[in-house]
Every structure is written in C-alpha cells, then in structure tokens.
PDB file of N, CA, C and O in Angstrom:
ATOM      1  N   MET A   1    -117.376 -36.942 -19.833  1.00  0.00           N
ATOM      2  CA  MET A   1    -116.327 -37.190 -18.886  1.00  0.00           C
ATOM      3  C   MET A   1    -115.498 -38.374 -19.369  1.00  0.00           C
ATOM      4  O   MET A   1    -116.031 -39.322 -19.946  1.00  0.00           O
ATOM      5  N   PHE A   2    -114.198 -38.312 -19.131  1.00  0.00           N
ATOM      6  CA  PHE A   2    -113.288 -39.361 -19.545  1.00  0.00           C
ATOM      7  C   PHE A   2    -112.561 -39.881 -18.320  1.00  0.00           C
ATOM      8  O   PHE A   2    -112.021 -39.089 -17.548  1.00  0.00           O
ATOM      9  N   GLN A   3    -112.532 -41.190 -18.122  1.00  0.00           N
ATOM     10  CA  GLN A   3    -111.826 -41.783 -16.991  1.00  0.00           C
ATOM     11  C   GLN A   3    -110.459 -42.263 -17.452  1.00  0.00           C
ATOM     12  O   GLN A   3    -110.338 -42.950 -18.467  1.00  0.00           O
ATOM     13  N   VAL A   4    -109.441 -41.899 -16.705  1.00  0.00           N
ATOM     14  CA  VAL A   4    -108.079 -42.327 -17.011  1.00  0.00           C
ATOM     15  C   VAL A   4    -107.803 -43.624 -16.263  1.00  0.00           C
ATOM     16  O   VAL A   4    -108.103 -43.746 -15.075  1.00  0.00           O
ATOM     17  N   LYS A   5    -107.229 -44.591 -16.974  1.00  0.00           N
ATOM     18  CA  LYS A   5    -106.889 -45.869 -16.360  1.00  0.00           C
ATOM     19  C   LYS A   5    -105.393 -46.101 -16.499  1.00  0.00           C
ATOM     20  O   LYS A   5    -104.762 -45.609 -17.433  1.00  0.00           O
ATOM     21  N   PHE A   6    -104.838 -46.847 -15.570  1.00  0.00           N
ATOM     22  CA  PHE A   6    -103.426 -47.224 -15.608  1.00  0.00           C
ATOM     23  C   PHE A   6    -103.268 -48.287 -16.692  1.00  0.00           C
ATOM     24  O   PHE A   6    -103.636 -49.445 -16.498  1.00  0.00           O
ATOM     25  N   ALA A   7    -102.722 -47.880 -17.824  1.00  0.00           N
ATOM     26  CA  ALA A   7    -102.567 -48.776 -18.968  1.00  0.00           C
ATOM     27  C   ALA A   7    -101.386 -49.715 -18.770  1.00  0.00           C
ATOM     28  O   ALA A   7    -100.476 -49.433 -17.991  1.00  0.00           O
ATOM     29  N   ASP A   8    -101.412 -50.822 -19.477  1.00  0.00           N
ATOM     30  CA  ASP A   8    -100.306 -51.779 -19.456  1.00  0.00           C
ATOM     31  C   ASP A   8     -99.104 -51.140 -20.135  1.00  0.00           C
ATOM     32  O   ASP A   8     -99.138 -50.863 -21.334  1.00  0.00           O
ATOM     33  N   ILE A   9     -98.040 -50.905 -19.370  1.00  0.00           N
ATOM     34  CA  ILE A   9     -96.839 -50.269 -19.932  1.00  0.00           C
ATOM     35  C   ILE A   9     -95.763 -51.304 -20.273  1.00  0.00           C
ATOM     36  O   ILE A   9     -94.616 -50.953 -20.547  1.00  0.00           O
ATOM     37  N   GLY A  10     -96.147 -52.574 -20.251  1.00  0.00           N
ATOM     38  CA  GLY A  10     -95.230 -53.634 -20.653  1.00  0.00           C
ATOM     39  C   GLY A  10     -94.368 -54.132 -19.510  1.00  0.00           C
ATOM     40  O   GLY A  10     -94.615 -53.814 -18.347  1.00  0.00           O
ATOM     41  N   GLU A  11     -93.358 -54.912 -19.849  1.00  0.00           N
ATOM     42  CA  GLU A  11     -92.400 -55.452 -18.881  1.00  0.00           C
ATOM     43  C   GLU A  11     -93.059 -56.374 -17.848  1.00  0.00           C
ATOM     44  O   GLU A  11     -92.464 -56.643 -16.804  1.00  0.00           O
ATOM     45  N   GLY A  12     -94.259 -56.855 -18.117  1.00  0.00           N
ATOM     46  CA  GLY A  12     -94.941 -57.741 -17.183  1.00  0.00           C
ATOM     47  C   GLY A  12     -95.412 -57.047 -15.916  1.00  0.00           C
ATOM     48  O   GLY A  12     -95.628 -57.697 -14.893  1.00  0.00           O
ATOM     49  N   ILE A  13     -95.573 -55.731 -15.979  1.00  0.00           N
ATOM     50  CA  ILE A  13     -95.990 -54.951 -14.818  1.00  0.00           C
ATOM     51  C   ILE A  13     -97.506 -55.033 -14.674  1.00  0.00           C
ATOM     52  O   ILE A  13     -98.244 -54.803 -15.632  1.00  0.00           O
ATOM     53  N   HIS A  14     -97.963 -55.363 -13.464  1.00  0.00           N
ATOM     54  CA  HIS A  14     -99.394 -55.502 -13.210  1.00  0.00           C
ATOM     55  C   HIS A  14     -99.923 -54.487 -12.213  1.00  0.00           C
ATOM     56  O   HIS A  14    -101.135 -54.313 -12.090  1.00  0.00           O
ATOM     57  N   GLU A  15     -99.014 -53.805 -11.488  1.00  0.00           N
ATOM     58  CA  GLU A  15     -99.429 -52.807 -10.521  1.00  0.00           C
ATOM     59  C   GLU A  15     -98.307 -51.802 -10.305  1.00  0.00           C
ATOM     60  O   GLU A  15     -97.156 -52.038 -10.673  1.00  0.00           O
ATOM     61  N   GLY A  16     -98.665 -50.687  -9.705  1.00  0.00           N
ATOM     62  CA  GLY A  16     -97.687 -49.659  -9.404  1.00  0.00           C
ATOM     63  C   GLY A  16     -98.175 -48.804  -8.249  1.00  0.00           C
ATOM     64  O   GLY A  16     -99.273 -49.000  -7.730  1.00  0.00           O
ATOM     65  N   VAL A  17     -97.344 -47.857  -7.858  1.00  0.00           N
ATOM     66  CA  VAL A  17     -97.674 -46.945  -6.766  1.00  0.00           C
ATOM     67  C   VAL A  17     -97.649 -45.528  -7.330  1.00  0.00           C
ATOM     68  O   VAL A  17     -96.717 -45.146  -8.038  1.00  0.00           O
ATOM     69  N   VAL A  18     -98.685 -44.755  -7.009  1.00  0.00           N
ATOM     70  CA  VAL A  18     -98.714 -43.360  -7.439  1.00  0.00           C
ATOM     71  C   VAL A  18     -97.555 -42.645  -6.745  1.00  0.00           C
ATOM     72  O   VAL A  18     -97.517 -42.540  -5.520  1.00  0.00           O
ATOM     73  N   PHE A  19     -96.618 -42.160  -7.548  1.00  0.00           N
ATOM     74  CA  PHE A  19     -95.434 -41.493  -7.021  1.00  0.00           C
ATOM     75  C   PHE A  19     -95.670 -39.992  -6.856  1.00  0.00           C
ATOM     76  O   PHE A  19     -95.323 -39.407  -5.830  1.00  0.00           O
ATOM     77  N   LYS A  20     -96.265 -39.379  -7.884  1.00  0.00           N
ATOM     78  CA  LYS A  20     -96.503 -37.934  -7.853  1.00  0.00           C
ATOM     79  C   LYS A  20     -97.672 -37.590  -8.763  1.00  0.00           C
ATOM     80  O   LYS A  20     -97.828 -38.176  -9.834  1.00  0.00           O
ATOM     81  N   ILE A  21     -98.497 -36.630  -8.329  1.00  0.00           N
ATOM     82  CA  ILE A  21     -99.584 -36.102  -9.147  1.00  0.00           C
ATOM     83  C   ILE A  21     -99.106 -34.769  -9.716  1.00  0.00           C
ATOM     84  O   ILE A  21     -98.659 -33.898  -8.970  1.00  0.00           O
ATOM     85  N   HIS A  22     -99.200 -34.608 -11.044  1.00  0.00           N
ATOM     86  CA  HIS A  22     -98.704 -33.404 -11.710  1.00  0.00           C
ATOM     87  C   HIS A  22     -99.769 -32.344 -11.973  1.00  0.00           C
ATOM     88  O   HIS A  22     -99.442 -31.243 -12.418  1.00  0.00           O
ATOM     89  N   VAL A  23    -101.033 -32.655 -11.708  1.00  0.00           N
ATOM     90  CA  VAL A  23    -102.129 -31.713 -11.989  1.00  0.00           C
ATOM     91  C   VAL A  23    -103.003 -31.561 -10.747  1.00  0.00           C
ATOM     92  O   VAL A  23    -103.008 -32.421  -9.867  1.00  0.00           O
ATOM     93  N   ASP A  24    -103.739 -30.460 -10.691  1.00  0.00           N
ATOM     94  CA  ASP A  24    -104.654 -30.204  -9.580  1.00  0.00           C
ATOM     95  C   ASP A  24    -106.090 -30.435 -10.026  1.00  0.00           C
ATOM     96  O   ASP A  24    -106.418 -30.259 -11.199  1.00  0.00           O
ATOM     97  N   THR A  25    -106.946 -30.830  -9.086  1.00  0.00           N
ATOM     98  CA  THR A  25    -108.372 -30.913  -9.370  1.00  0.00           C
ATOM     99  C   THR A  25    -108.846 -29.520  -9.769  1.00  0.00           C
ATOM    100  O   THR A  25    -108.435 -28.524  -9.174  1.00  0.00           O
ATOM    101  N   ASP A  26    -109.696 -29.454 -10.759  1.00  0.00           N
ATOM    102  CA  ASP A  26    -110.201 -28.222 -11.369  1.00  0.00           C
ATOM    103  C   ASP A  26    -109.187 -27.559 -12.292  1.00  0.00           C
ATOM    104  O   ASP A  26    -109.461 -26.488 -12.835  1.00  0.00           O
ATOM    105  N   GLY A  27    -108.024 -28.172 -12.481  1.00  0.00           N
ATOM    106  CA  GLY A  27    -107.029 -27.642 -13.401  1.00  0.00           C
ATOM    107  C   GLY A  27    -107.278 -28.122 -14.818  1.00  0.00           C
ATOM    108  O   GLY A  27    -107.960 -29.123 -15.035  1.00  0.00           O
ATOM    109  N   GLU A  28    -106.729 -27.414 -15.767  1.00  0.00           N
ATOM    110  CA  GLU A  28    -106.833 -27.785 -17.178  1.00  0.00           C
ATOM    111  C   GLU A  28    -105.641 -28.662 -17.554  1.00  0.00           C
ATOM    112  O   GLU A  28    -104.544 -28.493 -17.022  1.00  0.00           O
ATOM    113  N   VAL A  29    -105.862 -29.592 -18.468  1.00  0.00           N
ATOM    114  CA  VAL A  29    -104.806 -30.471 -18.950  1.00  0.00           C
ATOM    115  C   VAL A  29    -104.938 -30.599 -20.461  1.00  0.00           C
ATOM    116  O   VAL A  29    -106.045 -30.609 -21.000  1.00  0.00           O
ATOM    117  N   LYS A  30    -103.809 -30.697 -21.132  1.00  0.00           N
ATOM    118  CA  LYS A  30    -103.808 -30.890 -22.585  1.00  0.00           C
ATOM    119  C   LYS A  30    -103.477 -32.340 -22.908  1.00  0.00           C
ATOM    120  O   LYS A  30    -102.765 -33.009 -22.159  1.00  0.00           O
ATOM    121  N   GLU A  31    -103.995 -32.812 -24.019  1.00  0.00           N
ATOM    122  CA  GLU A  31    -103.706 -34.171 -24.466  1.00  0.00           C
ATOM    123  C   GLU A  31    -102.195 -34.376 -24.519  1.00  0.00           C
ATOM    124  O   GLU A  31    -101.471 -33.554 -25.081  1.00  0.00           O
ATOM    125  N   GLY A  32    -101.728 -35.464 -23.938  1.00  0.00           N
ATOM    126  CA  GLY A  32    -100.306 -35.794 -23.939  1.00  0.00           C
ATOM    127  C   GLY A  32     -99.533 -35.244 -22.752  1.00  0.00           C
ATOM    128  O   GLY A  32     -98.402 -35.659 -22.501  1.00  0.00           O
ATOM    129  N   GLU A  33    -100.140 -34.303 -22.014  1.00  0.00           N
ATOM    130  CA  GLU A  33     -99.484 -33.729 -20.831  1.00  0.00           C
ATOM    131  C   GLU A  33     -99.486 -34.764 -19.699  1.00  0.00           C
ATOM    132  O   GLU A  33    -100.475 -35.469 -19.497  1.00  0.00           O
ATOM    133  N   SER A  34     -98.383 -34.847 -18.972  1.00  0.00           N
ATOM    134  CA  SER A  34     -98.280 -35.801 -17.875  1.00  0.00           C
ATOM    135  C   SER A  34     -99.224 -35.414 -16.739  1.00  0.00           C
ATOM    136  O   SER A  34     -99.233 -34.271 -16.282  1.00  0.00           O
ATOM    137  N   ILE A  35    -100.018 -36.391 -16.293  1.00  0.00           N
ATOM    138  CA  ILE A  35    -100.927 -36.121 -15.185  1.00  0.00           C
ATOM    139  C   ILE A  35    -100.440 -36.740 -13.876  1.00  0.00           C
ATOM    140  O   ILE A  35    -100.788 -36.262 -12.796  1.00  0.00           O
ATOM    141  N   MET A  36     -99.640 -37.794 -13.967  1.00  0.00           N
ATOM    142  CA  MET A  36     -99.099 -38.423 -12.762  1.00  0.00           C
ATOM    143  C   MET A  36     -97.897 -39.288 -13.115  1.00  0.00           C
ATOM    144  O   MET A  36     -97.679 -39.644 -14.273  1.00  0.00           O
ATOM    145  N   ALA A  37     -97.128 -39.613 -12.090  1.00  0.00           N
ATOM    146  CA  ALA A  37     -96.006 -40.544 -12.241  1.00  0.00           C
ATOM    147  C   ALA A  37     -96.335 -41.786 -11.426  1.00  0.00           C
ATOM    148  O   ALA A  37     -96.764 -41.697 -10.275  1.00  0.00           O
ATOM    149  N   ILE A  38     -96.129 -42.943 -12.039  1.00  0.00           N
ATOM    150  CA  ILE A  38     -96.372 -44.220 -11.395  1.00  0.00           C
ATOM    151  C   ILE A  38     -95.028 -44.916 -11.203  1.00  0.00           C
ATOM    152  O   ILE A  38     -94.231 -45.007 -12.137  1.00  0.00           O
ATOM    153  N   GLU A  39     -94.782 -45.399 -10.007  1.00  0.00           N
ATOM    154  CA  GLU A  39     -93.536 -46.093  -9.688  1.00  0.00           C
ATOM    155  C   GLU A  39     -93.822 -47.591  -9.583  1.00  0.00           C
ATOM    156  O   GLU A  39     -94.760 -48.017  -8.909  1.00  0.00           O
ATOM    157  N   THR A  40     -92.991 -48.377 -10.265  1.00  0.00           N
ATOM    158  CA  THR A  40     -93.076 -49.828 -10.160  1.00  0.00           C
ATOM    159  C   THR A  40     -91.720 -50.328  -9.674  1.00  0.00           C
ATOM    160  O   THR A  40     -90.811 -49.536  -9.422  1.00  0.00           O
ATOM    161  N   ASP A  41     -91.591 -51.638  -9.545  1.00  0.00           N
ATOM    162  CA  ASP A  41     -90.296 -52.173  -9.119  1.00  0.00           C
ATOM    163  C   ASP A  41     -89.242 -52.054 -10.219  1.00  0.00           C
ATOM    164  O   ASP A  41     -88.058 -52.266  -9.960  1.00  0.00           O
ATOM    165  N   LYS A  42     -89.656 -51.719 -11.445  1.00  0.00           N
ATOM    166  CA  LYS A  42     -88.715 -51.634 -12.558  1.00  0.00           C
ATOM    167  C   LYS A  42     -88.515 -50.222 -13.101  1.00  0.00           C
ATOM    168  O   LYS A  42     -87.453 -49.920 -13.647  1.00  0.00           O
ATOM    169  N   VAL A  43     -89.520 -49.350 -12.962  1.00  0.00           N
ATOM    170  CA  VAL A  43     -89.456 -48.047 -13.624  1.00  0.00           C
ATOM    171  C   VAL A  43     -90.410 -47.058 -12.959  1.00  0.00           C
ATOM    172  O   VAL A  43     -91.401 -47.452 -12.344  1.00  0.00           O
ATOM    173  N   THR A  44     -90.100 -45.782 -13.090  1.00  0.00           N
ATOM    174  CA  THR A  44     -91.058 -44.720 -12.761  1.00  0.00           C
ATOM    175  C   THR A  44     -91.483 -44.111 -14.089  1.00  0.00           C
ATOM    176  O   THR A  44     -90.654 -43.593 -14.838  1.00  0.00           O
ATOM    177  N   ALA A  45     -92.782 -44.176 -14.376  1.00  0.00           N
ATOM    178  CA  ALA A  45     -93.283 -43.753 -15.672  1.00  0.00           C
ATOM    179  C   ALA A  45     -94.320 -42.646 -15.523  1.00  0.00           C
ATOM    180  O   ALA A  45     -95.212 -42.727 -14.679  1.00  0.00           O
ATOM    181  N   ASP A  46     -94.192 -41.610 -16.355  1.00  0.00           N
ATOM    182  CA  ASP A  46     -95.215 -40.571 -16.419  1.00  0.00           C
ATOM    183  C   ASP A  46     -96.393 -41.089 -17.225  1.00  0.00           C
ATOM    184  O   ASP A  46     -96.216 -41.718 -18.269  1.00  0.00           O
ATOM    185  N   ILE A  47     -97.586 -40.824 -16.742  1.00  0.00           N
ATOM    186  CA  ILE A  47     -98.806 -41.232 -17.429  1.00  0.00           C
ATOM    187  C   ILE A  47     -99.412 -39.992 -18.080  1.00  0.00           C
ATOM    188  O   ILE A  47     -99.796 -39.050 -17.386  1.00  0.00           O
ATOM    189  N   PRO A  48     -99.499 -39.988 -19.418  1.00  0.00           N
ATOM    190  CA  PRO A  48    -100.030 -38.815 -20.118  1.00  0.00           C
ATOM    191  C   PRO A  48    -101.554 -38.811 -20.163  1.00  0.00           C
ATOM    192  O   PRO A  48    -102.198 -39.858 -20.098  1.00  0.00           O
ATOM    193  N   SER A  49    -102.111 -37.615 -20.274  1.00  0.00           N
ATOM    194  CA  SER A  49    -103.551 -37.486 -20.439  1.00  0.00           C
ATOM    195  C   SER A  49    -103.919 -37.901 -21.863  1.00  0.00           C
ATOM    196  O   SER A  49    -103.302 -37.432 -22.819  1.00  0.00           O
ATOM    197  N   PRO A  50    -104.909 -38.767 -22.014  1.00  0.00           N
ATOM    198  CA  PRO A  50    -105.318 -39.190 -23.359  1.00  0.00           C
ATOM    199  C   PRO A  50    -106.166 -38.138 -24.083  1.00  0.00           C
ATOM    200  O   PRO A  50    -106.359 -38.226 -25.296  1.00  0.00           O
ATOM    201  N   VAL A  51    -106.671 -37.147 -23.346  1.00  0.00           N
ATOM    202  CA  VAL A  51    -107.524 -36.105 -23.926  1.00  0.00           C
ATOM    203  C   VAL A  51    -107.225 -34.767 -23.254  1.00  0.00           C
ATOM    204  O   VAL A  51    -106.637 -34.726 -22.174  1.00  0.00           O
ATOM    205  N   SER A  52    -107.632 -33.682 -23.895  1.00  0.00           N
ATOM    206  CA  SER A  52    -107.560 -32.356 -23.284  1.00  0.00           C
ATOM    207  C   SER A  52    -108.849 -32.112 -22.506  1.00  0.00           C
ATOM    208  O   SER A  52    -109.913 -32.594 -22.892  1.00  0.00           O
ATOM    209  N   GLY A  53    -108.750 -31.361 -21.407  1.00  0.00           N
ATOM    210  CA  GLY A  53    -109.951 -31.052 -20.651  1.00  0.00           C
ATOM    211  C   GLY A  53    -109.641 -30.562 -19.262  1.00  0.00           C
ATOM    212  O   GLY A  53    -108.522 -30.139 -18.968  1.00  0.00           O
ATOM    213  N   LYS A  54    -110.650 -30.625 -18.403  1.00  0.00           N
ATOM    214  CA  LYS A  54    -110.556 -30.158 -17.025  1.00  0.00           C
ATOM    215  C   LYS A  54    -110.550 -31.364 -16.085  1.00  0.00           C
ATOM    216  O   LYS A  54    -111.328 -32.300 -16.266  1.00  0.00           O
ATOM    217  N   ILE A  55    -109.672 -31.338 -15.085  1.00  0.00           N
ATOM    218  CA  ILE A  55    -109.630 -32.401 -14.084  1.00  0.00           C
ATOM    219  C   ILE A  55    -110.779 -32.150 -13.102  1.00  0.00           C
ATOM    220  O   ILE A  55    -110.774 -31.161 -12.370  1.00  0.00           O
ATOM    221  N   VAL A  56    -111.755 -33.051 -13.096  1.00  0.00           N
ATOM    222  CA  VAL A  56    -112.927 -32.890 -12.248  1.00  0.00           C
ATOM    223  C   VAL A  56    -112.722 -33.601 -10.919  1.00  0.00           C
ATOM    224  O   VAL A  56    -113.113 -33.092  -9.869  1.00  0.00           O
ATOM    225  N   LYS A  57    -112.109 -34.777 -10.967  1.00  0.00           N
ATOM    226  CA  LYS A  57    -111.946 -35.594  -9.776  1.00  0.00           C
ATOM    227  C   LYS A  57    -110.674 -36.408  -9.915  1.00  0.00           C
ATOM    228  O   LYS A  57    -110.376 -36.920 -10.994  1.00  0.00           O
ATOM    229  N   MET A  58    -109.921 -36.531  -8.829  1.00  0.00           N
ATOM    230  CA  MET A  58    -108.714 -37.356  -8.819  1.00  0.00           C
ATOM    231  C   MET A  58    -108.898 -38.395  -7.717  1.00  0.00           C
ATOM    232  O   MET A  58    -108.933 -38.054  -6.534  1.00  0.00           O
ATOM    233  N   ASP A  59    -109.014 -39.655  -8.106  1.00  0.00           N
ATOM    234  CA  ASP A  59    -109.285 -40.719  -7.138  1.00  0.00           C
ATOM    235  C   ASP A  59    -108.029 -41.245  -6.457  1.00  0.00           C
ATOM    236  O   ASP A  59    -108.130 -42.030  -5.514  1.00  0.00           O
ATOM    237  N   TRP A  60    -106.855 -40.835  -6.908  1.00  0.00           N
ATOM    238  CA  TRP A  60    -105.611 -41.346  -6.349  1.00  0.00           C
ATOM    239  C   TRP A  60    -104.839 -40.248  -5.651  1.00  0.00           C
ATOM    240  O   TRP A  60    -105.023 -39.061  -5.924  1.00  0.00           O
ATOM    241  N   LYS A  61    -103.971 -40.667  -4.743  1.00  0.00           N
ATOM    242  CA  LYS A  61    -103.043 -39.753  -4.082  1.00  0.00           C
ATOM    243  C   LYS A  61    -101.688 -40.446  -4.008  1.00  0.00           C
ATOM    244  O   LYS A  61    -101.631 -41.673  -4.093  1.00  0.00           O
ATOM    245  N   PRO A  62    -100.599 -39.703  -3.853  1.00  0.00           N
ATOM    246  CA  PRO A  62     -99.285 -40.344  -3.751  1.00  0.00           C
ATOM    247  C   PRO A  62     -99.278 -41.422  -2.666  1.00  0.00           C
ATOM    248  O   PRO A  62     -99.768 -41.230  -1.554  1.00  0.00           O
ATOM    249  N   GLY A  63     -98.705 -42.554  -3.039  1.00  0.00           N
ATOM    250  CA  GLY A  63     -98.638 -43.697  -2.119  1.00  0.00           C
ATOM    251  C   GLY A  63     -99.687 -44.743  -2.374  1.00  0.00           C
ATOM    252  O   GLY A  63     -99.556 -45.869  -1.894  1.00  0.00           O
ATOM    253  N   ASP A  64    -100.747 -44.405  -3.131  1.00  0.00           N
ATOM    254  CA  ASP A  64    -101.796 -45.385  -3.433  1.00  0.00           C
ATOM    255  C   ASP A  64    -101.272 -46.437  -4.391  1.00  0.00           C
ATOM    256  O   ASP A  64    -100.582 -46.119  -5.361  1.00  0.00           O
ATOM    257  N   ARG A  65    -101.602 -47.694  -4.116  1.00  0.00           N
ATOM    258  CA  ARG A  65    -101.248 -48.796  -5.017  1.00  0.00           C
ATOM    259  C   ARG A  65    -102.382 -48.966  -6.016  1.00  0.00           C
ATOM    260  O   ARG A  65    -103.548 -49.046  -5.631  1.00  0.00           O
ATOM    261  N   ILE A  66    -102.040 -49.023  -7.297  1.00  0.00           N
ATOM    262  CA  ILE A  66    -103.054 -49.180  -8.336  1.00  0.00           C
ATOM    263  C   ILE A  66    -102.676 -50.340  -9.245  1.00  0.00           C
ATOM    264  O   ILE A  66    -101.501 -50.682  -9.379  1.00  0.00           O
ATOM    265  N   GLU A  67    -103.669 -50.930  -9.856  1.00  0.00           N
ATOM    266  CA  GLU A  67    -103.474 -52.060 -10.768  1.00  0.00           C
ATOM    267  C   GLU A  67    -103.702 -51.619 -12.201  1.00  0.00           C
ATOM    268  O   GLU A  67    -104.435 -50.664 -12.458  1.00  0.00           O
ATOM    269  N   VAL A  68    -103.074 -52.317 -13.129  1.00  0.00           N
ATOM    270  CA  VAL A  68    -103.283 -52.049 -14.559  1.00  0.00           C
ATOM    271  C   VAL A  68    -104.761 -52.253 -14.869  1.00  0.00           C
ATOM    272  O   VAL A  68    -105.373 -53.227 -14.431  1.00  0.00           O
ATOM    273  N   GLY A  69    -105.319 -51.321 -15.629  1.00  0.00           N
ATOM    274  CA  GLY A  69    -106.713 -51.413 -16.051  1.00  0.00           C
ATOM    275  C   GLY A  69    -107.633 -50.750 -15.070  1.00  0.00           C
ATOM    276  O   GLY A  69    -108.847 -50.736 -15.275  1.00  0.00           O
TER     277      GLY A  69
END
C-alpha cells in the first residue's frame, strides 16, 4: 500500500483545501494521473498519483483543510 501525502509545491505554501477529488474509492489510477485538486490562497494545483494502482481508501473530502506532509 502507498500513502499519498500533500507535497510541498513551493511558494511558501504550508496548507491547502481539498477542492475536488478526481478518483473514486476502488477505482484504478495510473502513475501521473491527477487524483485531487488542492486550492490554496495562491493557486489550485492538481496532485498526481506517484504510483499506479487501486484506490483503497480516501481520507479526504472536498472542503477538508490539509497540511503539507
């Protein structure tokens, strides 16, 4: 199992809000495919999957505030 973390995308951003989830639990995802969009005060950024596989669990939902790391 691989856990996806909100990586540091630069610009001094330390947190963001889940704007949209692009995949469903139990769905397949390919490496590099966008799994969610994170909105910050400066940018809305798509977060790509670092690996190919099946989404087993999604701990976030739109509107959740998340921190880098």
